[in-house]
N, C-alpha and C positions, 0 to 999 in steps of 0.2 A: 281837815277838813268841815267846819261847823254845820250844821244839820240846814243853817239859816244859808247857806252857801248857796246862789242861784243857779250853781252848775248840777245841783245833785237834789232838781226839784223841777218837773216841768212844766211852761208857763198851759197856764189854759187860755183858750180863745174856742170863743162860741159862733166865728162867722169865719168863712176862709178870707180875712182881708190880705189878699200875697203881698202889698205894698208897708205894709208894719210887718207882715212876720220876715220880709225881706230887711228892713231898715233894721230891726229888734234884736230879730233870734235867728237868720241863718247864718250855720253855720258859730253859732254861740251857744247855746245850752236848746234841749229837747223842748218840746212843744206839745201838747194835745189837742186836737182841735176837736169838740165834742156837737155830735150831731150834724155835721154838715154836711154827711155824704152818702146818705141814705138810697142807694141803688145805684151812685155814682161813685167813680167809674166801674164799678166791677160788678153786673147784676148779677146774682146767686146762679141763676141759670146759663148766662153766660162762660161764668165761670165753670161752669161742668162741664158745658160743650167744649173749651178750649182746653180742658184736661184732656176731654177723652181724643183730641184732636191730637194730645203731643203724646197722648200714648201712644194712638194708630202710629206716627209718625215715627216714635222708639221702635215698635216691632217691624216695622220697611224698613230700616235703615241699613247699608251696610256695615259692616264689620269695621272699616276703619273710619266711620263717621262718627262722629261724638253725640254721646245721649244726651239729653238736655233734663233727663228725666234721671231722679235717685228715691229710690225707696227703702226707707230701712225698719228691719223690723226688731224691737230692741233698737240696739245701736249697733247692728249689723246689716251694712250695704245686701241689698238682694243682686248677687248675680243675673237673676233670670229674673228679672220684676216684674214678667208678663202677666203673672196668674192675680197680680194684686195689685194691677194698675185700672183707673176708671175706666168701664165700658159704657157703651149706649146701653144696654139693657138696663143698665142701673139706675137707668132715667131720671137723675137728681143726685146730686151729693150726698141727700140725706137718705139716696138708694146704696151709695156707694159705702156710706159711712156704716149703715146695717149690717151689710155683705161682710166688711173688713171684721167691727165689730163680735159680727157671732162667729166665722171663721177662725178669729185669734183667741179670744175668750179674754186672759188675764194679759195675753201679750200684747205690748204698744206698737204702736206704727207710723210712720213719719214717710210723705212725699210731699218731695222738693221738685220742684219746673221751671227752669231756667228759659229764658229769652220769650215770658210765656204770652209776651205781647203778641209775639210773631205767630201764633196757631190759627187766630180768629180773627177776620175785620170787625165784627160790630165792636169787642172788646179792644181793638186797636186804637179805633176812630173815637170812643171812648174815653178812654183814658186821655187820649191824646187831646179831645178837647178840654178834658178835666184841668190839665195840665199845664194848657195855655196861656193862661192870666200868667202863672208862677215864672213863665220864659221870658214873658214879657217884662218882668220885674227883674229877673237873679242874671238872664242871660239865658240862651241855647245851651243845654249841654253842648262839649264840643267833639265828642265821641259817641253822643247816644245816651241813653237812661238805659238800665235794664230792669227787666219787670220780672219777678221771681214768683210762683205760688209756693206757697205752706198749706200742709195739711195734714191732719193728724192727732192725736193723744198721748203726741211725744211725752217723755217727763219734760225734757228738755233740748233746743235745736240739738240735733246728733253732733255736729263739731263740736261743739261745747263754748264756752268763751269766747270770742274773739272781738274782732277790730276788721273795719273793712274799710277801701280805700273812698266809700261811698259813701255821702249823707243821704239818708234813708228815708222814704215814706210808707209808714208800714198801713195796711184798710183792710183789718177784720169784714168780712163777707158774713160770714156765723162762726159765733160761738162767744166766746172771750177771751181773748190773747193779754198773757202778762208778757209783759218785758224788762231785763233786769239790765240794771249799768253801772260801769265805774267812768270814774272820772277820769280813770289813770290806770297803767296794767298791774291787776291785782297780785302777779307773782311774780317769783325772782327767776323760774328757771329759764333756761333758752329754749323754749319753747312758744310758738304763736299759737296755739287754740287748748284751751283747758276745760276738758269734759267734765274733771271730779270739781267743784269748784267751793264747796260746802264748806271748808277753811275760810274763804272769803268773802260769807257774807255779809260781817258787817261791815265793810266797807264800801256794799252794795249799794241802789235803792230802786223799790218797785216802780211800775207805771200800768196799769189795765186798762186797755182799750176793749171795746165793744161796737160790733155795727152799727155803719152809723159815724164811727168817730174815725180821725186819720191821725195817727201818730206819726212825729220827725224826731229824731235825731242828727247831729253831727257825727263828719266820718269820726272822730278821733273819741269818740265815746266806745268802749268794750262792753259788750251786751251778750245776753243768751237770753232764749227765747223759753217758754214756762209755760203750760197745761195749765188752766185754772180749774182746779179740785179733779184732775182724772178725763176733762170733756175733751171732746173733739173741738178741732177748730180750725178754722180756714180764712186766713189774708193771704194778700196780694202785696207787695213789696217793691216801690220803686227806688233805685237807687242810681243816686244823680255822682257821677266823679267829679272830688273832689281833691284828690294828691297822690301822691307813686305816680303817677302817670307815664307811663312807658312811653318812648320815643316809636317804639313800635308801632303801637295804636297808629300814629298818625300816619307813618311806610304803609302801613297795609291801605289806606285812605288812597293813598296816593296809586297804590300800586293794583290793586283787587277792585273786580268791577262788583261796587254798591247795588241797589237795588234788586237782589232776590235774599230769599229767603233762609239761602241756604250757603251763603255768602261765607259764613266760619268754618265750609270744610274747601273753601277754595283750594287748591293746590299752592296758589302764589301765597296765600295766606299760611299754609301750613308750614311754607318752604321759611318764610320769614320769622316763623315764632321758633323753628328749630332753631333759626339761624344765628338770629341778632339778639344781643345779649340784652340786660334788663338796664344795665345802662352804658350807653355807647360810649361815653366819655372814659367807662375803664377799656375799652377796647384800644382808642388813640396811642398813648404809651406803649401800650404791648407786641402791638402788632402792627405798627408802623413806624420807618427806620425815619433818622433825622434827614436822610434827604426826601423823606414823603413819600418815599415808594413802599409800597403793601408787601409785607415778608411774604414768600414763595409760602411757609407754611400757614400761611391762612388754608381753616377747613373748607373743602370744595365746595359746601352748601352756602356758607358765607359769603366765599369770593364770587359766587352767582348773584346771590341777594344782591350784593353793594355792585354789580357790575348792570345792574338791571336798575338799582337805583340811579348809577352814575349815566344809562342812558337818558332814564325818564326825568335827568335832572337840564336837559336842554330849556333854555328860560324859556319860549314860549311854550314846548309840549309839558312844560312844570304847571306855567300860568294857566292851561285848558284843564287840564288835570283837575286845580286845585278849584277854581270856577266850576266844572261838572260838578266836583264831590258836594262843593259847597251849595249848589243848588239844590241837589238831590237830598243834604241836611236838612234841608229848611222846608223842604214840602214835607217830608218824613216829621216834623215837628218834633223833633230831640227823640223819636222811637224807633232804632234800628236792631237787627231788621226790621223790615215790614211784611206786611202778610206776605206771601207768593200773589203775583198776576192772577186772575180770574181765567177761567178755558174762553176763549173767542166763542161768541154766541155772533146768529147773525140778526139785523134787526127787523122787526117786524114792516111790513109796508107801510101802515099807520102810525110809524113808531114817532114819538117824540121823546125830544132827551133837553136837561138843564143841567147845567155846572155844578158839583156838588162845593167844590175848594176850587181855587184860584190855581190856574194854572201857572209855573213862571217859568220864563221863557229867557232867552239871554243869548245874543249874536257871540260868535267864538269864531276865530278863522277857515274860512270856508265852507260855514254853516250855524246852522241856530242848536241851542239847545234847551230842550223843553224837559222838565220834572212836574211829576203830579204821585202824591203818597209816596215818598219815597223812594218811585222809580224816574229812571231817566232814559231820553230819547236822544239821537245826533238826527239830525235833517238834513245833509248835504246842501250846500247852494243858498238861492236866497230864501226856501220852505214859504213862498208865495201865499201858496194855495193853504197850507198848515196855520197860516197868521190869520190867513182872511177868516177859516174856519171859525177859530179862539173867538176873532172879532165878533161874532157872527152870535155864537152862544152867550145864553141871558142867566145867571143864578137861579132867577126868580121866574121867570117865563120861561116854561119851555118851547123849543122850536122845533118844526117837524124835522126828522131827518133828511127828506127828500128834500127841501132848499137848504139843509146845510151842501149839498151835493150837485150842486145846482155848478155848472162850468164847461169848458173843456173835458176832455175824457182823460186828457193828464193831470188837470187840475182834478176829478171825481175822484182818481186812482188816490192823490195824496192826501187828500181832504178825505177816503174812507181807511186810508193806512190811520191816519191819527186819531179819528175818531172811534176805531176799533181798537187802539192803544189805551183810549183816554177810558173805552166802557171797561177793560181787563182791569187797569190799576185802580179801578172802582170812583172814579170823578165822574161819574155822569149819573143823574136820576132819569128811569127809563118811564115813559107812561106809554099807552095807548091809546086810540084815537081824537 
């Protein structure tokens, strides 16, 4: 492949022209957007606060819950990462970096946090706003985009050279970050990752990015991150699913309650992940007889999962569930799981509120479905008081809460419940006086 091959070098863009990017580059070649994202969508102080929140969640998690944080020293993942995780006392990413360098000396470290957008509302909202114009051009990610923090002075990505099923946008927020790419798999061995890739450097090409830049590469590129001169770098990656999509992901959406930050540990989700194969078509000839009857040898967990799916497959129930999931997915702006709902708070006597974002709603059998910031709410019946409340709320001019809660006692209770839910979803802006 010649050096002039466009797949072996990134296109440089100096503006975030999403229509041009989608028309010319999406799924085709890497693109380096220069100087377009200073402080957006990941402000440095907010990245630190989100990392501290993720570390706290890691310490509190139950043994059966997945850990979204990985800490490696050299290439060794630490079974007890707590001493090496960011702390509030560090005060900043610089403080965390200085503590790690002083403690580790010549040893290198890497901190990787997945589901990064789910830990702090300000970071989630800024990321959602930054990429919203892209979704208008390319379409909203079907199963949600993923966000991952990479921080450290690691010589290269601990997992080594690999390929994801995601198209990736890398946003450096501190230090320079270098990515090495291959347009095809550089090794012949039957392995999925390659930590030692020195023998394949000649077939690769490099791209460096710095704070303010956004680097994009398609899902079919093999890649590895490298430090620049041993310096500490912090970047946040957005991954958009593009291929190798498992049907189980869609079944999870239909069977597992969304709108919770810990939806990934829902027992139904665990059951599906454990029971369903990567390709459902592989199951059919081996497990279903010529008469169409399920074989008795089916594993109990798989039979339970399929029975649940069959129970959900009643056309009316399935349509209702799909519509509910779609409404929540649309309100989340492509980023699930959303941050957990805020604790309930009382409204002051002189409080005024305004909508931050549109509250989506849809009529469904026997009631109404509402969605805000990735969270869903079902209201039985006509939801007249709730819909009237939304009609009186104004995104621009704050409305006194006492005016929103007028009417008969039952209407006031229904409106107050919806108002409290909107506040917990952070869909309201509060003012006093």
